[in-house]
N, C-alpha and C positions, 0 to 999 in steps of 0.2 A: 296606286290610287289616283281619282282622280277627285279635285279640288269640289269641292260641296259650296254653291252658293243659295243663299237664303236655310230656309230655317223648312225643316219637312212637315213643319206643318199649318205652313200658312194655304188658307183656302183659296184655291183659284175656282176664278167663274169657266164654266156658268151652275147656277147654284140653285138649288133644285126648294129655292125658299125668294119671293121681292126683295128689293133691295131702293127704298126713298130715303131721296138729299131731303130731309126739312128744315124748318127755322123755328124757332122759337123769341118771341117778343117777352122780355121780359118785364115785371110791373116799373124798374126807372128806365123802359124803355130802350136798353139795349137787345140786337138779334146777335141769338147765339144758333148757330149753326150744329147740326151733326146727321147721324142716319139711323134709320130707322129697319130692321129686319124682320121681315113678317113671312111666317108659314104661307104656303100653299092654300089655298082655300077663303073663304070670305069670315071668318070670325066671327063672333068675339073671340080674341085669342088674350092668357096671358100674356101678363108684360111683364119686363124688368128694366131699370132706367141704370147702368152701370158708372159710376162717380170715378172721375179721375180723382187721381191721391194731390200730395200732397206740392208737384211740381207745374210746370205749365203745360199737362197734355192734351195732345188734340184726340180725335174721338177712337185714335185706335190703341193711346195707350202706348206708346210704341215705346220700346222701353230696349236698348244700345242694337235695334234694329229687326227686333221679335215685336208683330202685334198683336200685344196681349187682347185686347179689348176687341178687336177683330174675332179672335181664336175663339174668343168665351161669346159672342154671339153667332158666329156659324155654329158652334155646339151644341146652345141654348135653341135656336132656331132651329136647325134641324131636328129636334126631339119638341117643335110644337108651340114656344114660347117669343112672341115678337120681341126684339130688345133696341133699346135704345140708347144710340152714347154717340155724346157729344166733343164738340170743342171745345176744353177752356174761353170763358171769355179773353178775347185779346191773344188769341191762339184760334192757327187755322184762319177758318172761315167767319168763323166769331170776329159782332164788336167789341168796342169794349176797352180796358184796359188791365192785363195781368198783375202788374206790379199795383196797381190801385185796388186791387181786388184784399176783399177782407173774407176771414172765416164766414162770416151772416150774407155778405155780397154772397158769396161761394151757396152758403147754403139757402138761399132765395132763390140762383139759378136753379138749382134741382128740387126745389118748389114750383116753377115757370114747370121744367119740362114734366113733372106727374102732370099739373094741373091741362099741361096740352094734353097726354095721354087720353086725361076722361073728356076730351071733347071726341073724339073721333071714335065713333061707331065702331070699325072693326077692333077697337080694342075694349076688354074686361074690364072696366072701371074696377069691379070690386077685387079681382085678382091682377090687381099693379101695382110691382113696390119694385122702390129700391136698393142698389147695393146698403147705402146706410141704412133702413129700414131694415131691412131682411138681419144685419149685426145685430140691431139694437132689440130683435125679438132671441 
């Protein structure tokens, strides 16, 4: 039996959607980095912001080599929903300090991500949620 490397679910390009590296400035002046995936077409698209768990997560929410958020973004975007996933502050390409951040700091970061999406003409602000707001409903 051959040795299997990687995960069968890892999406590989070429994708039937577009990926865009983006940056978001927080009210405190920290630049956060992430990836926005958008379906083909001009939109405006419904959108979701995926929010990392309690650890120092990158935009793909890499857990033991499995890129959970990359897989979620791929699945949702293939179904017509734009997805924003961000490196937490101090992680990956985002500025700031992860150890110095508080729950309130991370909440403000998510608000900045949501505010960013609302400025984009290709995103329908009325149909934009974060994974945190979806849980609260």
